[in-house]
C-alpha positions as CSV (number, residue, x, y, z in Angstrom):
1,X,45.0,4.6,135.4
2,X,42.3,3.6,137.7
3,X,38.7,4.4,136.9
4,X,35.3,3.4,137.8
5,X,33.5,1.4,135.2
6,X,34.0,1.6,131.5
7,X,35.8,4.8,130.2
8,X,34.5,6.3,127.0
9,X,37.2,7.9,124.8
10,X,35.8,10.4,122.3
11,X,36.8,10.1,118.7
12,X,37.5,13.2,116.8
13,X,37.8,13.5,113.0
14,X,41.3,14.0,111.8
15,X,42.3,17.6,111.3
16,X,43.2,18.2,107.7
17,X,45.0,21.4,106.4
18,X,42.7,23.8,104.7
19,X,43.2,23.4,100.9
20,X,42.6,26.3,98.6
21,X,40.1,25.7,95.8
22,X,41.9,24.4,92.8
23,X,41.5,26.6,89.7
24,X,40.7,25.1,86.4
25,X,43.2,25.5,83.5
26,X,40.6,27.5,81.5
27,X,40.1,29.9,84.4
28,X,43.8,30.4,84.8
29,X,44.2,31.2,81.1
30,X,41.3,33.6,81.2
31,X,42.9,35.3,84.3
32,X,46.2,35.8,82.4
33,X,44.4,37.2,79.4
34,X,42.5,39.5,81.7
35,X,45.7,40.6,83.3
36,X,47.3,41.4,80.0
37,X,44.2,43.3,78.8
38,X,44.4,45.5,81.9
39,X,48.0,46.4,81.0
40,X,47.1,47.3,77.4
41,X,48.3,50.9,77.9
42,X,51.7,49.6,78.9
43,X,51.7,47.5,75.8
44,X,50.9,50.5,73.6
45,X,53.6,52.7,75.1
46,X,56.2,50.0,74.7
47,X,55.1,49.3,71.1
48,X,55.2,52.8,69.8
49,X,58.5,53.6,71.5
50,X,60.0,50.4,70.2
51,X,58.8,51.2,66.7
52,X,60.4,54.7,66.8
53,X,63.7,53.2,67.9
54,X,63.6,50.5,65.3
55,X,62.8,53.1,62.6
56,X,65.8,55.2,63.5
57,X,68.1,52.2,63.7
58,X,66.9,50.8,60.4
59,X,67.7,54.0,58.6
60,X,71.1,54.4,60.3
61,X,72.1,50.9,59.1
62,X,74.1,51.1,55.8
63,X,72.6,49.6,52.6
64,X,74.0,46.4,51.2
65,X,73.9,45.4,47.6
66,X,74.5,41.8,46.3
67,X,76.1,41.2,42.9
68,X,76.2,37.7,41.5
69,X,78.4,36.1,38.8
70,X,78.0,32.6,37.5
71,X,80.9,30.7,35.9
72,X,81.4,27.2,34.4
73,X,84.8,25.5,34.5
74,X,86.2,25.2,31.0
75,X,87.4,21.9,29.6
76,X,90.9,21.8,28.0
77,X,91.7,19.9,24.8
78,X,93.1,16.9,26.6
79,X,90.3,16.4,29.1
80,X,87.1,14.3,28.7
81,X,86.7,11.9,25.9
82,X,89.1,13.7,23.6
83,X,92.0,12.5,25.7
84,X,90.7,9.0,26.1
85,X,92.6,7.3,23.2
86,X,96.0,8.8,24.4
87,X,95.3,7.7,28.0
88,X,94.4,4.2,26.9
89,X,97.5,4.0,24.7
90,X,99.7,5.0,27.6
91,X,98.0,2.5,29.8
92,X,98.5,-0.3,27.3
93,X,102.2,-0.4,27.9
94,X,102.0,-0.6,31.6
95,X,102.8,-3.8,33.5
96,X,100.3,-5.9,35.5
97,X,102.0,-4.9,38.7
98,X,100.9,-1.3,38.4
99,X,97.3,-2.0,39.3
100,X,97.0,1.0,41.6
101,X,98.2,3.4,38.9
102,X,95.8,1.9,36.4
103,X,92.9,2.4,38.8
104,X,93.9,6.0,39.4
105,X,94.2,6.6,35.6
106,X,90.8,5.0,35.0
107,X,89.2,7.2,37.6
108,X,90.8,10.2,36.0
109,X,89.4,9.1,32.6
110,X,85.9,8.6,33.9
111,X,85.9,12.1,35.4
112,X,85.3,13.8,32.2
113,X,84.6,17.3,33.6
114,X,87.0,19.6,35.4
115,X,86.3,19.4,39.2
116,X,84.7,22.5,40.5
117,X,86.1,21.9,44.0
118,X,89.5,22.9,42.7
119,X,88.2,26.3,41.6
120,X,86.2,26.8,44.8
121,X,89.4,26.3,46.9
122,X,91.2,28.8,44.7
123,X,88.4,31.4,45.2
124,X,88.8,30.9,49.0
125,X,92.6,31.0,49.0
126,X,94.5,33.7,50.9
127,X,96.5,34.9,47.9
128,X,93.4,35.5,45.8
129,X,91.8,37.4,48.7
130,X,94.8,39.5,49.1
131,X,94.8,40.5,45.5
132,X,91.1,41.5,45.8
133,X,91.9,43.5,49.0
134,X,94.8,45.4,47.3
135,X,92.9,46.0,44.1
136,X,89.9,47.7,45.8
137,X,91.7,49.0,48.9
138,X,89.3,47.1,51.2
139,X,91.5,47.7,54.3
140,X,90.2,51.2,54.3
141,X,86.9,50.7,52.7
142,X,85.3,48.2,55.2
143,X,85.8,50.5,58.2
144,X,84.9,54.1,58.8
145,X,88.3,54.7,60.5
146,X,90.2,52.9,57.8
147,X,91.3,56.0,56.1
148,X,93.4,57.0,59.1
149,X,94.0,53.5,60.6
150,X,93.9,50.8,57.9
151,X,93.1,47.3,59.3
152,X,95.4,44.4,58.9
153,X,94.9,41.7,56.2
154,X,93.6,39.1,58.7
155,X,90.6,41.2,59.8
156,X,90.0,42.3,56.2
157,X,90.0,38.7,54.9
158,X,87.4,37.8,57.5
159,X,85.3,40.7,56.5
160,X,85.6,39.9,52.8
161,X,84.8,36.2,53.5
162,X,81.6,37.3,55.4
163,X,80.7,39.5,52.4
164,X,81.3,36.7,49.9
165,X,79.2,33.7,49.3
166,X,80.6,30.9,47.0
167,X,78.1,28.2,46.0
168,X,79.0,25.1,44.1
169,X,76.4,23.1,42.2
170,X,77.8,19.5,41.9
171,X,75.2,18.5,39.3
172,X,75.6,21.3,36.8
173,X,79.2,22.2,37.8
174,X,78.2,25.9,38.0
175,X,79.9,28.1,40.5
176,X,78.0,31.1,41.8
177,X,79.9,33.9,43.5
178,X,77.8,36.5,45.4
179,X,79.5,39.6,46.7
180,X,78.0,42.1,49.1
181,X,79.1,45.7,49.3
182,X,77.9,49.1,50.4
183,X,78.0,50.3,46.7
184,X,76.2,48.6,43.9
185,X,78.9,49.2,41.3
186,X,81.7,48.1,43.6
187,X,79.9,44.9,44.4
188,X,79.7,44.1,40.7
189,X,83.3,45.0,40.1
190,X,84.5,42.8,43.0
191,X,82.4,39.9,41.8
192,X,83.9,40.1,38.2
193,X,87.4,40.5,39.7
194,X,87.0,37.1,41.4
195,X,86.7,35.6,37.9
196,X,89.7,37.4,36.6
197,X,91.8,36.4,39.6
198,X,90.5,32.9,39.4
199,X,91.8,32.5,35.8
200,X,95.1,34.1,36.7
201,X,95.7,31.8,39.7
202,X,94.6,28.7,37.7
203,X,97.0,29.6,34.9
204,X,99.8,30.1,37.5
205,X,99.1,26.6,39.0
206,X,99.0,24.9,35.6
207,X,101.6,22.1,35.5
208,X,100.5,20.3,32.4
209,X,102.7,18.8,29.7
210,X,102.3,21.7,27.3
211,X,103.3,24.2,30.1
212,X,106.4,22.2,30.9
213,X,107.3,22.0,27.2
214,X,106.7,25.7,26.8
215,X,109.0,26.5,29.7
216,X,111.7,24.2,28.3
217,X,111.5,25.7,24.8
218,X,111.5,29.2,26.3
219,X,114.8,28.6,28.0
220,X,116.2,26.8,24.9
221,X,115.2,29.7,22.7
222,X,117.1,32.1,24.9
223,X,120.2,29.9,24.7
224,X,119.8,29.6,20.9
225,X,119.5,33.3,20.6
226,X,122.7,33.9,22.6
227,X,124.6,31.3,20.4
228,X,123.3,32.9,17.2
229,X,124.4,36.4,18.4
230,X,127.8,35.1,19.4
231,X,128.5,33.3,16.0
232,X,127.1,36.3,14.0
233,X,129.3,38.7,15.9
234,X,132.4,36.5,15.4
235,X,131.7,36.2,11.6
236,X,131.2,40.0,11.3
237,X,134.4,40.8,13.2
238,X,136.4,38.3,11.1
239,X,134.9,39.7,7.9
240,X,135.7,43.3,8.9
241,X,139.2,42.4,10.0
242,X,140.2,40.5,6.8
243,X,138.0,42.3,4.3
244,X,136.3,39.2,3.2
245,X,132.6,38.7,2.5
246,X,132.2,35.9,0.0
247,X,135.4,33.8,-0.6
248,X,134.1,32.0,-3.7
249,X,132.8,35.2,-5.3
250,X,135.9,37.1,-4.3
251,X,138.1,34.4,-5.7
252,X,136.4,34.4,-9.0
253,X,136.4,38.1,-9.2
254,X,140.2,38.2,-8.4
255,X,141.0,35.6,-11.0
256,X,139.0,37.5,-13.6
257,X,140.8,40.8,-12.6
258,X,144.2,39.1,-12.7
259,X,143.4,37.7,-16.2
260,X,142.4,41.2,-17.4
261,X,145.6,42.7,-15.9
262,X,147.7,39.9,-17.5
263,X,146.1,40.6,-20.9
264,X,146.8,44.3,-20.6
265,X,150.4,43.5,-19.7
266,X,150.8,41.3,-22.8
267,X,149.3,44.0,-25.0
268,X,151.5,46.7,-23.5
269,X,154.6,44.6,-24.0
270,X,153.8,44.0,-27.6
271,X,153.1,47.7,-28.1
272,X,156.4,48.5,-26.3
273,X,158.4,46.3,-28.6
274,X,156.9,48.0,-31.7
275,X,157.7,51.5,-30.3
276,X,161.3,50.5,-29.4
277,X,161.9,49.6,-33.0
278,X,160.9,53.0,-34.1
279,X,161.8,55.3,-31.2
280,X,164.6,55.4,-28.7
281,X,164.2,54.7,-25.0
282,X,164.1,58.5,-24.2
283,X,161.0,59.0,-26.2
284,X,158.0,60.1,-24.2
285,X,155.7,57.4,-25.5
286,X,158.2,54.7,-24.7
287,X,158.7,56.0,-21.2
288,X,155.0,56.3,-20.6
289,X,154.3,52.7,-21.8
290,X,157.2,51.4,-19.6
291,X,155.6,53.1,-16.5
292,X,152.2,51.6,-17.3
293,X,153.8,48.2,-17.6
294,X,155.4,48.6,-14.2
295,X,152.1,49.6,-12.7
296,X,150.3,46.6,-14.2
297,X,153.0,44.1,-13.1
298,X,152.9,45.6,-9.6
299,X,149.2,45.2,-9.5
300,X,149.4,41.6,-10.7
301,X,152.0,40.8,-8.1
302,X,149.8,42.4,-5.4
303,X,146.9,40.2,-6.4
304,X,149.1,37.2,-6.2
305,X,150.6,38.2,-2.9
306,X,154.2,37.8,-4.0
307,X,155.6,41.0,-2.7
308,X,155.2,42.4,0.8
309,X,155.4,46.0,-0.5
310,X,152.5,45.6,-2.9
311,X,150.5,43.7,-0.3
312,X,151.0,46.5,2.2
313,X,150.1,49.0,-0.5
314,X,146.7,47.4,-0.9
315,X,145.5,46.5,2.7
316,X,141.8,46.6,1.9
317,X,141.7,43.4,-0.2
318,X,143.2,39.9,0.6
319,X,145.6,38.5,-1.9
320,X,145.0,35.4,-3.9
321,X,147.6,33.4,-1.9
322,X,145.9,34.2,1.4
323,X,142.3,34.0,0.2
324,X,142.0,30.2,0.5
325,X,143.1,30.2,4.2
326,X,140.9,33.1,5.0
327,X,138.0,31.5,3.1
328,X,138.3,28.3,5.1
329,X,137.9,30.2,8.4
330,X,135.2,32.3,7.0
331,X,133.3,29.3,5.7
332,X,133.6,27.6,9.1
333,X,132.2,30.7,10.9
334,X,129.5,31.1,8.2
335,X,128.5,27.4,8.6
336,X,128.2,27.8,12.4
337,X,126.1,30.9,12.0
338,X,123.8,29.1,9.6
339,X,123.4,26.2,12.0
340,X,122.5,28.5,14.8
341,X,120.0,30.2,12.6
342,X,118.4,26.9,11.7
343,X,118.3,25.9,15.4
344,X,116.8,29.3,16.3
345,X,114.1,29.1,13.7
346,X,113.2,25.6,14.6
347,X,113.0,26.3,18.3
348,X,111.0,29.4,17.6
349,X,108.4,27.4,15.7
350,X,108.3,24.8,18.4
351,X,108.0,27.5,21.0
352,X,105.0,29.1,19.2
353,X,103.3,25.8,18.8
354,X,103.8,25.0,22.6
355,X,102.3,28.4,23.5
356,X,99.2,27.5,21.4
357,X,99.0,24.1,23.1
358,X,99.4,25.6,26.5
359,X,96.6,28.1,25.7
360,X,94.4,25.2,24.9
361,X,95.4,23.3,28.0
362,X,95.1,26.3,30.4
363,X,92.3,25.7,33.0
364,X,89.9,28.5,32.6
365,X,86.3,29.4,33.5
366,X,83.6,30.6,31.2
367,X,81.3,33.3,32.5
368,X,77.7,32.3,32.2
369,X,76.3,35.5,33.9
370,X,78.6,38.4,34.5
371,X,78.0,40.5,37.5
372,X,76.0,43.7,36.9
373,X,75.1,46.5,39.3
374,X,72.1,45.3,41.3
375,X,69.0,47.4,41.0
376,X,67.7,46.9,44.5
377,X,69.4,46.6,47.9
378,X,69.6,43.3,49.7
379,X,69.7,44.7,53.2
380,X,68.7,46.0,55.7
381,X,65.1,44.7,55.5
382,X,63.5,47.7,57.2
383,X,59.9,46.5,57.3
384,X,61.0,43.2,58.8
385,X,63.0,45.1,61.4
386,X,60.0,47.2,62.3
387,X,57.6,44.2,62.5
388,X,60.0,41.9,64.4
389,X,60.9,44.7,66.9
390,X,57.2,45.5,67.7
391,X,56.3,41.8,68.0
392,X,59.3,41.2,70.2
393,X,58.4,44.2,72.4
394,X,54.9,42.6,72.8
395,X,56.3,39.3,73.8
396,X,58.8,40.8,76.3
397,X,56.1,43.0,77.8
398,X,53.8,40.1,78.2
399,X,56.5,38.1,80.0
400,X,57.2,41.2,82.2
401,X,53.5,41.6,83.2
402,X,53.0,37.9,83.9
403,X,56.3,37.6,85.8
404,X,55.6,40.7,87.9
405,X,52.1,39.4,88.8
406,X,53.5,36.0,89.8
407,X,56.2,37.7,91.9
408,X,53.7,39.8,93.7
409,X,51.5,36.8,94.6
410,X,54.4,35.0,96.3
411,X,54.2,35.0,100.1
412,X,56.7,37.1,102.0
413,X,58.5,34.1,103.5
414,X,59.0,32.4,100.2
415,X,62.6,31.3,99.7
416,X,62.8,32.8,96.2
417,X,61.8,36.3,97.5
418,X,64.2,36.0,100.4
419,X,67.1,35.1,98.0
420,X,66.2,38.0,95.7
421,X,66.1,40.4,98.6
422,X,69.4,39.2,99.9
423,X,71.1,39.6,96.4
424,X,69.5,43.0,96.0
425,X,70.8,44.2,99.4
426,X,74.3,42.9,98.6
427,X,74.3,44.8,95.3
428,X,73.2,48.0,97.0
429,X,76.0,47.7,99.5
430,X,78.5,47.2,96.8
431,X,77.2,50.2,94.9
432,X,77.4,52.4,98.0
433,X,81.0,51.3,98.7
434,X,82.0,52.0,95.1
435,X,80.4,55.5,95.3
436,X,82.2,56.3,98.5
437,X,85.6,55.3,97.0
438,X,85.0,57.6,94.0
439,X,84.1,60.5,96.3
C-alpha cells in the first residue's frame, strides 16, 4: 500500500463482553429468603392440607402392640462343671493320636453354658413358624381378605418374621422375643407360644445319652411285656387243660388223701370180717359194707391211675402216676414266666430311671419375664407422622418455589428449557394419540 509520509494507525481498546454485576453470597441468600417469604400463603395452604391428610391416614392405620418375653437357656445335669470329671475320665483313656478330638472335647468342656445361638436358630426355623401359624390361624389373621382367600405359608412366614424380633445377648445369654400384633392379648399369647414351641422342638432334637437309653429301654420293655404275656398265657392254658395249679401242693394233698382212703379201707375190711363171723353174706349190713369197700378201692385206684375207667370217671384231677410228668412241664412254664416277670420288672425300673435322667438332660429354657398384654400401643406414632408430614411439606414446597424461580430466570434459548419443551411436546402428542385410539 502506497502512502505519502508516515501513516498513523489508531489504536482502540479491546472490546470486552459486558459482565453482569456479581452478586454476593449473602445477597443471594437474602433473595431466596425473601422469595420464600413472599410465598408464605402457599406454604400455609400446603401445610394445613398436608396436616389434614396425615391426620386421616394416621387414624386409618391399624394399631400395633408389642409383647416381649425373655428366656434363659437352661443347663442340664451333664453340662458345665458337673460333667467335667466324667469328660476328663473319658479323655484319659484316649491315645495320643486323637489330638483333634481332644481339642474338640476340651472346647466343649470350656463352654460351660448352653449356646443361645442354637435356640435362636430353632426360633427362626420353618417348622416352628408353621406351628405358630397353624395355632393362631395367621394365614387368615394377617390379611383382611384372609377369611375368604387364605394366604400361603410362604407369605405368612415372611409376615410373621417381620412381626417378630429375636435378640440374643451374648454376655448374659438372655434371649428376648418381641412379637407385634394388632391385638394386645394375641401378641402376648404368640410370644409365650414361641417359648412353648421352643421347648417342644428342643426336646425333639435331643440326642443325648439318656435319650438313646430311654428309647432302647422303651423298645426292650415292649418286647419283655410281649414275652411275659406269651409265657403267662401258655402257663394258664396248660393249667386249665390238665387241672394243675401247684404240683408239689397237689402231690402232698393226693398222698394225704390216698393215706386216708387206705386207712378207711383197712378199717372197713376189719369191720367186714367181724360182721361175716356173725351174719351171712345176704345181710344188709354186710352188703352195705362191701359196697363201701368197693367204692374206697375204686377211689384209691383212681388216685393211683391204675385203671382207665376210674381215671375217666374223675377227669377233673390228675392221677398220682401222671402228676410228676405234668408237674415237670408246669414247673418249666412257671419258671419261664417268673424269669420274664423278673426281666419285665428290671427293665421297667431301668426305663423309669432313664426317663428321669432324660428329663434332667432335656434342653429347656427358663422364662425370666413372661409376655403380658401390653398397656400401650407401639405404633403408629401419630404425632410423629403429623410433625414429619408438615415438615416434609415445608421442605418440598421450598424446593418447588426455588426451582420454579430458577426455571423462570433461565433464558428462552437455554438448552435445558429447549429439552424440557421437546419432552413435554412429545408427551402431549403421545397422550393425544392414546385418546384418539380410545375414542
